[in-house]
C-alpha atoms as a printed R data frame, in Angstrom:
    type eleno elety resid chain resno       x       y       z
1   ATOM     1    CA   UNK     A     1  12.109  -3.086  -6.690
2   ATOM     2    CA   UNK     A     2  10.934   0.175  -4.687
3   ATOM     3    CA   UNK     A     3  13.714  -0.961  -2.119
4   ATOM     4    CA   UNK     A     4  16.346  -1.912  -4.444
5   ATOM     5    CA   UNK     A     5  16.078   1.297  -6.592
6   ATOM     6    CA   UNK     A     6  16.873   3.053  -3.551
7   ATOM     7    CA   UNK     A     7  19.689   1.141  -2.035
8   ATOM     8    CA   UNK     A     8  21.386   0.880  -5.440
9   ATOM     9    CA   UNK     A     9  21.000   4.279  -6.182
10  ATOM    10    CA   UNK     A    10  20.460   3.455  -9.761
11  ATOM    11    CA   UNK     A    11  17.541   2.772 -12.039
12  ATOM    12    CA   UNK     A    12  16.141  -0.815 -11.354
13  ATOM    13    CA   UNK     A    13  13.855  -2.430 -13.851
14  ATOM    14    CA   UNK     A    14  11.240  -5.153 -13.309
15  ATOM    15    CA   UNK     A    15   9.491  -7.645 -15.532
16  ATOM    16    CA   UNK     A    16   7.894 -11.030 -15.636
17  ATOM    17    CA   UNK     A    17   8.835 -14.212 -17.940
18  ATOM    18    CA   UNK     A    18   5.310 -14.331 -18.393
19  ATOM    19    CA   UNK     A    19   1.768 -14.771 -16.872
20  ATOM    20    CA   UNK     A    20   1.964 -16.684 -13.925
21  ATOM    21    CA   UNK     A    21   5.699 -16.968 -14.106
22  ATOM    22    CA   UNK     A    22   8.852 -15.560 -11.980
23  ATOM    23    CA   UNK     A    23   9.342 -11.596 -11.703
24  ATOM    24    CA   UNK     A    24  12.645 -10.525 -12.642
25  ATOM    25    CA   UNK     A    25  14.605  -7.593 -11.323
26  ATOM    26    CA   UNK     A    26  16.876  -6.265 -13.575
27  ATOM    27    CA   UNK     A    27  19.999  -4.342 -12.145
28  ATOM    28    CA   UNK     A    28  23.399  -2.758 -13.555
29  ATOM    29    CA   UNK     A    29  25.335  -5.874 -11.916
30  ATOM    30    CA   UNK     A    30  23.977  -9.258 -11.049
31  ATOM    31    CA   UNK     A    31  22.402 -10.053  -7.547
32  ATOM    32    CA   UNK     A    32  22.112 -13.386  -6.184
33  ATOM    33    CA   UNK     A    33  18.965 -14.248  -3.918
34  ATOM    34    CA   UNK     A    34  20.980 -13.947  -0.835
35  ATOM    35    CA   UNK     A    35  22.280 -10.628  -1.952
36  ATOM    36    CA   UNK     A    36  19.163  -9.199  -2.864
37  ATOM    37    CA   UNK     A    37  17.570 -10.596   0.582
38  ATOM    38    CA   UNK     A    38  20.610  -8.798   2.551
39  ATOM    39    CA   UNK     A    39  20.072  -5.700   0.731
40  ATOM    40    CA   UNK     A    40  16.187  -5.774   1.773
41  ATOM    41    CA   UNK     A    41  17.076  -6.566   5.270
42  ATOM    42    CA   UNK     A    42  19.033  -3.567   5.419
43  ATOM    43    CA   UNK     A    43  15.852  -1.532   5.285
44  ATOM    44    CA   UNK     A    44  14.255  -3.203   8.264
45  ATOM    45    CA   UNK     A    45  13.900  -0.679  11.152
46  ATOM    46    CA   UNK     A    46  15.998  -1.174  14.467
47  ATOM    47    CA   UNK     A    47  12.994  -0.206  16.512
48  ATOM    48    CA   UNK     A    48   9.761  -0.744  14.665
49  ATOM    49    CA   UNK     A    49   7.315   0.614  16.937
50  ATOM    50    CA   UNK     A    50   9.323   3.947  16.942
51  ATOM    51    CA   UNK     A    51   9.876   4.171  13.297
52  ATOM    52    CA   UNK     A    52   8.464   1.439  10.945
53  ATOM    53    CA   UNK     A    53   9.340   3.235   7.837
54  ATOM    54    CA   UNK     A    54  12.989   4.457   7.548
55  ATOM    55    CA   UNK     A    55  12.656   5.013   3.907
56  ATOM    56    CA   UNK     A    56  10.391   7.927   4.854
57  ATOM    57    CA   UNK     A    57  10.742   8.670   8.462
58  ATOM    58    CA   UNK     A    58   8.021  10.347  10.640
59  ATOM    59    CA   UNK     A    59   4.970   9.556   8.360
60  ATOM    60    CA   UNK     A    60   3.716   6.572  10.220
61  ATOM    61    CA   UNK     A    61   4.893   7.897  13.591
62  ATOM    62    CA   UNK     A    62   2.526  10.972  13.073
63  ATOM    63    CA   UNK     A    63   0.355  11.620  16.185
64  ATOM    64    CA   UNK     A    64  -3.476  10.682  15.749
65  ATOM    65    CA   UNK     A    65  -5.666  13.549  15.994
66  ATOM    66    CA   UNK     A    66  -7.775  13.505  19.143
67  ATOM    67    CA   UNK     A    67 -10.865  15.548  18.354
68  ATOM    68    CA   UNK     A    68 -14.356  14.129  18.852
69  ATOM    69    CA   UNK     A    69 -15.156  11.287  16.408
70  ATOM    70    CA   UNK     A    70 -11.709  11.449  14.971
71  ATOM    71    CA   UNK     A    71 -10.702   8.171  13.125
72  ATOM    72    CA   UNK     A    72  -8.325   5.957  14.940
73  ATOM    73    CA   UNK     A    73  -5.670   5.997  12.150
74  ATOM    74    CA   UNK     A    74  -3.203   8.901  12.405
75  ATOM    75    CA   UNK     A    75  -2.984   8.908   8.692
76  ATOM    76    CA   UNK     A    76  -6.604  10.012   8.478
77  ATOM    77    CA   UNK     A    77  -6.129  13.304   9.739
78  ATOM    78    CA   UNK     A    78  -7.707  16.835   9.275
79  ATOM    79    CA   UNK     A    79  -7.366  17.913   5.574
80  ATOM    80    CA   UNK     A    80  -5.627  21.202   6.790
81  ATOM    81    CA   UNK     A    81  -2.927  19.399   8.550
82  ATOM    82    CA   UNK     A    82  -2.712  16.937   5.513
83  ATOM    83    CA   UNK     A    83  -2.232  20.186   2.892
84  ATOM    84    CA   UNK     A    84   0.345  21.522   5.220
85  ATOM    85    CA   UNK     A    85   2.311  18.386   5.622
86  ATOM    86    CA   UNK     A    86   2.600  18.007   1.918
87  ATOM    87    CA   UNK     A    87   3.790  21.621   1.296
88  ATOM    88    CA   UNK     A    88   6.438  20.895   3.793
89  ATOM    89    CA   UNK     A    89   7.391  17.471   2.266
90  ATOM    90    CA   UNK     A    90   7.164  19.003  -1.308
91  ATOM    91    CA   UNK     A    91   9.729  21.929  -0.257
92  ATOM    92    CA   UNK     A    92  12.032  19.415   1.413
93  ATOM    93    CA   UNK     A    93  12.051  17.361  -1.884
94  ATOM    94    CA   UNK     A    94  12.989  20.440  -3.811
95  ATOM    95    CA   UNK     A    95  15.508  21.318  -1.692
96  ATOM    96    CA   UNK     A    96  17.278  18.043  -0.486
97  ATOM    97    CA   UNK     A    97  15.568  15.239  -2.472
98  ATOM    98    CA   UNK     A    98  13.633  14.201   0.430
99  ATOM    99    CA   UNK     A    99  11.567  11.103  -0.211
100 ATOM   100    CA   UNK     A   100   8.631  11.908   2.009
101 ATOM   101    CA   UNK     A   101   6.402  13.781  -0.310
102 ATOM   102    CA   UNK     A   102   6.130  10.826  -2.656
103 ATOM   103    CA   UNK     A   103   5.180   8.588   0.157
104 ATOM   104    CA   UNK     A   104   2.911  11.083   1.874
105 ATOM   105    CA   UNK     A   105   0.937  11.391  -1.132
106 ATOM   106    CA   UNK     A   106   0.708   7.654  -1.496
107 ATOM   107    CA   UNK     A   107  -0.663   7.155   2.013
108 ATOM   108    CA   UNK     A   108  -2.800  10.134   2.811
109 ATOM   109    CA   UNK     A   109  -5.587  10.657   0.480
110 ATOM   110    CA   UNK     A   110  -6.419  14.531   0.266
111 ATOM   111    CA   UNK     A   111  -8.910  14.117  -2.565
112 ATOM   112    CA   UNK     A   112 -11.438  12.309  -0.475
113 ATOM   113    CA   UNK     A   113 -12.706  13.656   3.163
114 ATOM   114    CA   UNK     A   114 -15.146  12.422   5.488
115 ATOM   115    CA   UNK     A   115 -16.270  14.425   8.356
116 ATOM   116    CA   UNK     A   116 -15.920  13.209  12.022
117 ATOM   117    CA   UNK     A   117 -18.129  10.489  13.148
118 ATOM   118    CA   UNK     A   118 -19.750  12.808  15.913
119 ATOM   119    CA   UNK     A   119 -19.366  15.994  14.199
120 ATOM   120    CA   UNK     A   120 -20.929  18.900  16.253
121 ATOM   121    CA   UNK     A   121 -22.219  22.128  15.158
122 ATOM   122    CA   UNK     A   122 -19.057  24.230  16.565
123 ATOM   123    CA   UNK     A   123 -18.535  27.386  14.992
124 ATOM   124    CA   UNK     A   124 -14.638  26.687  14.694
125 ATOM   125    CA   UNK     A   125 -12.136  24.432  15.862
126 ATOM   126    CA   UNK     A   126  -8.244  24.282  16.307
127 ATOM   127    CA   UNK     A   127  -6.353  21.504  14.456
128 ATOM   128    CA   UNK     A   128  -2.752  21.197  15.555
129 ATOM   129    CA   UNK     A   129  -0.266  20.097  12.678
130 ATOM   130    CA   UNK     A   130   3.645  20.305  12.739
131 ATOM   131    CA   UNK     A   131   3.591  23.786  11.780
132 ATOM   132    CA   UNK     A   132   1.129  24.914  14.622
133 ATOM   133    CA   UNK     A   133  -2.434  25.355  15.234
134 ATOM   134    CA   UNK     A   134  -4.730  25.519  12.171
135 ATOM   135    CA   UNK     A   135  -8.195  27.431  12.516
136 ATOM   136    CA   UNK     A   136 -10.910  25.458  10.836
137 ATOM   137    CA   UNK     A   137 -14.541  26.464  10.794
138 ATOM   138    CA   UNK     A   138 -17.319  23.907  11.104
139 ATOM   139    CA   UNK     A   139 -16.984  20.150  11.709
140 ATOM   140    CA   UNK     A   140 -13.491  18.718  11.050
141 ATOM   141    CA   UNK     A   141 -13.021  16.823   7.674
142 ATOM   142    CA   UNK     A   142 -10.576  13.896   7.740
143 ATOM   143    CA   UNK     A   143  -8.601  12.431   4.732
144 ATOM   144    CA   UNK     A   144  -8.750   8.863   3.830
145 ATOM   145    CA   UNK     A   145  -5.903   6.361   3.518
146 ATOM   146    CA   UNK     A   146  -5.063   4.379   0.725
147 ATOM   147    CA   UNK     A   147  -7.814   1.826  -0.479
148 ATOM   148    CA   UNK     A   148  -4.933  -0.653  -0.950
149 ATOM   149    CA   UNK     A   149  -5.315  -1.159   2.876
150 ATOM   150    CA   UNK     A   150  -8.701  -2.391   4.278
151 ATOM   151    CA   UNK     A   151  -8.830  -1.816   7.972
152 ATOM   152    CA   UNK     A   152 -10.952  -3.895  10.225
153 ATOM   153    CA   UNK     A   153 -11.498  -3.560  13.990
154 ATOM   154    CA   UNK     A   154  -8.632  -1.410  15.379
155 ATOM   155    CA   UNK     A   155  -6.192  -2.003  12.550
156 ATOM   156    CA   UNK     A   156  -4.352   0.923  11.140
157 ATOM   157    CA   UNK     A   157  -1.715   1.065   8.448
158 ATOM   158    CA   UNK     A   158   0.846   1.933  10.826
159 ATOM   159    CA   UNK     A   159   0.445  -0.878  13.220
160 ATOM   160    CA   UNK     A   160   0.282  -3.544  10.647
161 ATOM   161    CA   UNK     A   161   3.476  -1.980   9.194
162 ATOM   162    CA   UNK     A   162   4.976  -2.239  12.880
163 ATOM   163    CA   UNK     A   163   3.691  -5.956  13.042
164 ATOM   164    CA   UNK     A   164   5.356  -7.094   9.819
165 ATOM   165    CA   UNK     A   165   8.615  -5.317  10.564
166 ATOM   166    CA   UNK     A   166   8.760  -6.909  14.113
167 ATOM   167    CA   UNK     A   167   8.118 -10.317  12.445
168 ATOM   168    CA   UNK     A   168  10.852  -9.830  10.029
169 ATOM   169    CA   UNK     A   169  13.282  -8.423  12.638
170 ATOM   170    CA   UNK     A   170  12.530 -11.426  15.007
171 ATOM   171    CA   UNK     A   171  13.770 -13.734  11.779
172 ATOM   172    CA   UNK     A   172  15.251 -12.314   8.861
173 ATOM   173    CA   UNK     A   173  14.615 -15.388   7.029
174 ATOM   174    CA   UNK     A   174  11.160 -14.031   6.283
175 ATOM   175    CA   UNK     A   175  12.496 -11.539   3.968
176 ATOM   176    CA   UNK     A   176  14.507 -14.083   1.648
177 ATOM   177    CA   UNK     A   177  11.397 -16.593   2.068
178 ATOM   178    CA   UNK     A   178   9.214 -13.735   0.168
179 ATOM   179    CA   UNK     A   179  11.182 -14.202  -2.757
180 ATOM   180    CA   UNK     A   180  11.305 -17.835  -2.849
181 ATOM   181    CA   UNK     A   181   8.661 -19.664  -0.530
182 ATOM   182    CA   UNK     A   182   6.480 -18.165   1.734
183 ATOM   183    CA   UNK     A   183   6.575 -18.765   5.771
184 ATOM   184    CA   UNK     A   184   3.015 -18.513   7.105
185 ATOM   185    CA   UNK     A   185   3.308 -17.544  11.037
186 ATOM   186    CA   UNK     A   186   0.348 -18.326  13.430
187 ATOM   187    CA   UNK     A   187  -1.579 -15.587  14.837
188 ATOM   188    CA   UNK     A   188  -0.158 -13.064  12.277
189 ATOM   189    CA   UNK     A   189  -2.840 -11.286  10.319
190 ATOM   190    CA   UNK     A   190  -1.114 -10.165   7.233
191 ATOM   191    CA   UNK     A   191  -2.421  -6.758   6.834
192 ATOM   192    CA   UNK     A   192  -5.582  -8.059   4.765
193 ATOM   193    CA   UNK     A   193  -3.517  -8.520   1.690
194 ATOM   194    CA   UNK     A   194  -3.563 -12.282   1.688
195 ATOM   195    CA   UNK     A   195  -6.537 -14.250   1.456
196 ATOM   196    CA   UNK     A   196  -5.023 -17.255   2.789
197 ATOM   197    CA   UNK     A   197  -3.849 -15.369   6.020
198 ATOM   198    CA   UNK     A   198  -7.411 -15.832   7.599
199 ATOM   199    CA   UNK     A   199  -8.417 -19.174   7.982
200 ATOM   200    CA   UNK     A   200 -12.038 -19.776   9.102
201 ATOM   201    CA   UNK     A   201 -13.195 -22.669  11.759
202 ATOM   202    CA   UNK     A   202 -14.309 -25.121   9.382
203 ATOM   203    CA   UNK     A   203 -10.840 -25.023   7.695
204 ATOM   204    CA   UNK     A   204  -8.695 -25.537  10.717
205 ATOM   205    CA   UNK     A   205  -7.670 -28.828  12.606
206 ATOM   206    CA   UNK     A   206  -8.932 -27.582  16.117
207 ATOM   207    CA   UNK     A   207 -12.334 -26.028  14.746
208 ATOM   208    CA   UNK     A   208 -11.294 -22.554  15.758
209 ATOM   209    CA   UNK     A   209 -10.682 -19.581  13.531
210 ATOM   210    CA   UNK     A   210  -6.916 -18.479  12.935
211 ATOM   211    CA   UNK     A   211  -4.569 -16.243  11.198
212 ATOM   212    CA   UNK     A   212  -1.573 -17.358   9.448
213 ATOM   213    CA   UNK     A   213   0.007 -14.501   7.713
214 ATOM   214    CA   UNK     A   214   3.333 -14.056   5.777
215 ATOM   215    CA   UNK     A   215   5.321 -11.330   7.296
216 ATOM   216    CA   UNK     A   216   8.180 -10.973   4.865
217 ATOM   217    CA   UNK     A   217   5.850 -10.802   1.571
218 ATOM   218    CA   UNK     A   218   3.557  -8.452   3.438
219 ATOM   219    CA   UNK     A   219   6.456  -5.936   4.605
220 ATOM   220    CA   UNK     A   220   7.456  -5.885   1.007
221 ATOM   221    CA   UNK     A   221   3.928  -5.534  -0.524
222 ATOM   222    CA   UNK     A   222   3.350  -2.749   1.944
223 ATOM   223    CA   UNK     A   223   6.548  -0.714   0.402
224 ATOM   224    CA   UNK     A   224   4.767  -1.232  -3.068
225 ATOM   225    CA   UNK     A   225   2.063   1.281  -1.991
226 ATOM   226    CA   UNK     A   226   4.457   3.958  -3.064
227 ATOM   227    CA   UNK     A   227   3.755   3.187  -6.670
228 ATOM   228    CA   UNK     A   228  -0.087   3.548  -6.671
229 ATOM   229    CA   UNK     A   229  -1.004   7.207  -7.183
230 ATOM   230    CA   UNK     A   230  -4.068   8.102  -4.879
231 ATOM   231    CA   UNK     A   231  -7.217   9.698  -6.566
232 ATOM   232    CA   UNK     A   232 -10.763  10.653  -5.469
233 ATOM   233    CA   UNK     A   233 -13.738  12.834  -6.132
234 ATOM   234    CA   UNK     A   234 -14.067  14.147  -2.471
235 ATOM   235    CA   UNK     A   235 -16.524  11.506  -1.755
236 ATOM   236    CA   UNK     A   236 -15.056   8.120  -2.522
237 ATOM   237    CA   UNK     A   237 -11.187   7.291  -2.406
238 ATOM   238    CA   UNK     A   238  -9.457   5.491  -5.343
239 ATOM   239    CA   UNK     A   239  -6.020   4.643  -6.594
240 ATOM   240    CA   UNK     A   240  -3.984   3.451  -9.580
241 ATOM   241    CA   UNK     A   241  -5.529   0.413 -10.717
242 ATOM   242    CA   UNK     A   242  -8.341   0.236  -8.434
243 ATOM   243    CA   UNK     A   243 -12.015  -0.690  -9.975
244 ATOM   244    CA   UNK     A   244 -14.946   0.166  -8.174
245 ATOM   245    CA   UNK     A   245 -17.698  -0.657 -10.814
246 ATOM   246    CA   UNK     A   246 -18.401  -4.119  -9.610
247 ATOM   247    CA   UNK     A   247 -20.159  -5.459  -6.346
248 ATOM   248    CA   UNK     A   248 -16.848  -5.133  -4.616
249 ATOM   249    CA   UNK     A   249 -13.769  -3.077  -5.341
250 ATOM   250    CA   UNK     A   250 -10.890  -4.972  -6.843
251 ATOM   251    CA   UNK     A   251  -7.381  -4.260  -7.863
252 ATOM   252    CA   UNK     A   252  -6.469  -4.687 -11.527
253 ATOM   253    CA   UNK     A   253  -3.016  -5.191 -12.621
254 ATOM   254    CA   UNK     A   254  -1.019  -6.000 -15.968
255 ATOM   255    CA   UNK     A   255   1.815  -8.543 -16.127
256 ATOM   256    CA   UNK     A   256   4.479  -7.140 -18.653
257 ATOM   257    CA   UNK     A   257   7.453  -8.661 -20.162
258 ATOM   258    CA   UNK     A   258   9.548  -5.567 -21.063
259 ATOM   259    CA   UNK     A   259  11.818  -4.518 -18.076
260 ATOM   260    CA   UNK     A   260  10.169  -1.149 -16.957
261 ATOM   261    CA   UNK     A   261  11.491   1.545 -14.660
262 ATOM   262    CA   UNK     A   262   9.440   2.863 -11.690
263 ATOM   263    CA   UNK     A   263   8.062   5.636 -13.732
264 ATOM   264    CA   UNK     A   264   7.437   3.122 -16.613
265 ATOM   265    CA   UNK     A   265   5.395   0.852 -14.305
266 ATOM   266    CA   UNK     A   266   3.505   3.687 -13.113
267 ATOM   267    CA   UNK     A   267   2.510   4.827 -16.693
268 ATOM   268    CA   UNK     A   268   1.458   1.249 -17.647
269 ATOM   269    CA   UNK     A   269  -0.760   0.762 -14.589
270 ATOM   270    CA   UNK     A   270  -2.482   4.031 -15.415
271 ATOM   271    CA   UNK     A   271  -2.765   3.270 -19.020
272 ATOM   272    CA   UNK     A   272  -6.553   3.446 -20.170
273 ATOM   273    CA   UNK     A   273  -5.961   0.316 -22.521
274 ATOM   274    CA   UNK     A   274  -5.354  -1.717 -19.177
275 ATOM   275    CA   UNK     A   275  -8.816  -0.581 -17.851
276 ATOM   276    CA   UNK     A   276 -10.924  -0.945 -20.901
277 ATOM   277    CA   UNK     A   277 -14.041  -2.967 -20.798
278 ATOM   278    CA   UNK     A   278 -13.348  -5.058 -23.685
279 ATOM   279    CA   UNK     A   279  -9.705  -6.594 -23.290
280 ATOM   280    CA   UNK     A   280 -10.465  -8.966 -26.315
281 ATOM   281    CA   UNK     A   281 -10.645  -5.972 -28.662
282 ATOM   282    CA   UNK     A   282  -7.610  -4.355 -27.232
283 ATOM   283    CA   UNK     A   283  -5.363  -7.423 -27.484
284 ATOM   284    CA   UNK     A   284  -3.047  -6.233 -30.026
285 ATOM   285    CA   UNK     A   285  -2.481  -2.959 -28.085
286 ATOM   286    CA   UNK     A   286  -1.676  -4.810 -25.184
287 ATOM   287    CA   UNK     A   287   0.551  -6.951 -26.843
288 ATOM   288    CA   UNK     A   288   2.533  -4.001 -28.368
289 ATOM   289    CA   UNK     A   289   2.768  -2.705 -24.765
290 ATOM   290    CA   UNK     A   290   4.648  -5.712 -23.656
291 ATOM   291    CA   UNK     A   291   1.518  -6.929 -21.650
292 ATOM   292    CA   UNK     A   292   1.403 -10.514 -20.937
293 ATOM   293    CA   UNK     A   293  -1.834 -10.705 -19.214
294 ATOM   294    CA   UNK     A   294  -4.306  -8.721 -17.074
295 ATOM   295    CA   UNK     A   295  -5.286 -10.116 -13.505
296 ATOM   296    CA   UNK     A   296  -7.734  -8.888 -10.763
297 ATOM   297    CA   UNK     A   297  -8.247  -9.592  -7.084
298 ATOM   298    CA   UNK     A   298 -11.627  -8.281  -5.550
299 ATOM   299    CA   UNK     A   299 -11.831  -7.265  -1.944
300 ATOM   300    CA   UNK     A   300 -13.692  -9.698   0.314
301 ATOM   301    CA   UNK     A   301 -16.458  -8.445   2.498
302 ATOM   302    CA   UNK     A   302 -16.605  -8.878   6.481
303 ATOM   303    CA   UNK     A   303 -19.644  -8.074   8.783
304 ATOM   304    CA   UNK     A   304 -18.525  -4.597   9.100
305 ATOM   305    CA   UNK     A   305 -15.472  -3.810   6.894
306 ATOM   306    CA   UNK     A   306 -13.692  -5.109   3.815
307 ATOM   307    CA   UNK     A   307 -11.461  -7.942   4.200
308 ATOM   308    CA   UNK     A   308  -8.383  -9.474   2.646
309 ATOM   309    CA   UNK     A   309  -8.201  -9.675  -1.359
310 ATOM   310    CA   UNK     A   310  -9.729 -12.582  -3.034
311 ATOM   311    CA   UNK     A   311  -7.500 -15.103  -4.926
312 ATOM   312    CA   UNK     A   312  -6.240 -13.300  -8.232
313 ATOM   313    CA   UNK     A   313  -8.117 -14.054 -11.432
314 ATOM   314    CA   UNK     A   314  -6.884 -13.787 -14.953
315 ATOM   315    CA   UNK     A   315  -9.033 -11.285 -17.015
316 ATOM   316    CA   UNK     A   316  -6.992 -11.576 -20.252
317 ATOM   317    CA   UNK     A   317  -6.274 -13.626 -22.056
């Protein structure tokens, strides 16, 4: 939907036939699966390593800050740099309808910051942004990225986007397969979004752990991050539909039957009735909103980081 809305230059809507039923994309003129797949393929970058996100160029290619103890992810940047970039992107949006402000705000969380891992008592440090040096007093504080992405090892959001795009560029059939029947690729990780992409040794034929991700579905799912508004309380990062009250954080989402635009979907995702503690009591209100069900998928926990989402569970009805 995110890509179709941009490509067709019209209001595209989304709904489901029901809980555990196919999704429906509503456009002004009918599209066959082949036409939709071709439209989506047109968004694949020509050179993913140089620009993995043509829809918002430059964001995933930002240089990583190299200060002492800096995160390995370029999207986790000094807060002063993030605020300046957002101001620049917002100005471009007002003047030229540039889409980067919306994307930047969905991938770089400026409402949650953490200090450098090896912060030293330095009276002041220089942070280099696109607009020039920014002077900061004390240790450098870095933004967080979206919690929808769980990095492990040397994973970053940018290199996972690159890997998904490279697989789809190598074989564009992966994009159509994302809409019809997923194709799993050996040794592809899947950006920690799909619990079946990681196979442990006990479940494999050769007794070795393996990765079998789905590049087409992963590439499309990464674009959906733009629909989730980032929030935080300076110490913890959150986003639309993100639940942190349990043992492990979880994504909670509604399945709806009324065709909704992009703004309508965001309003539904953020509606307090969707996150109520007593969904049975809220059943009538949920039905009136066109909601057919509420689902949840918790993060798994690895030894030193979060892992892929667990299988989705139906919370209601």
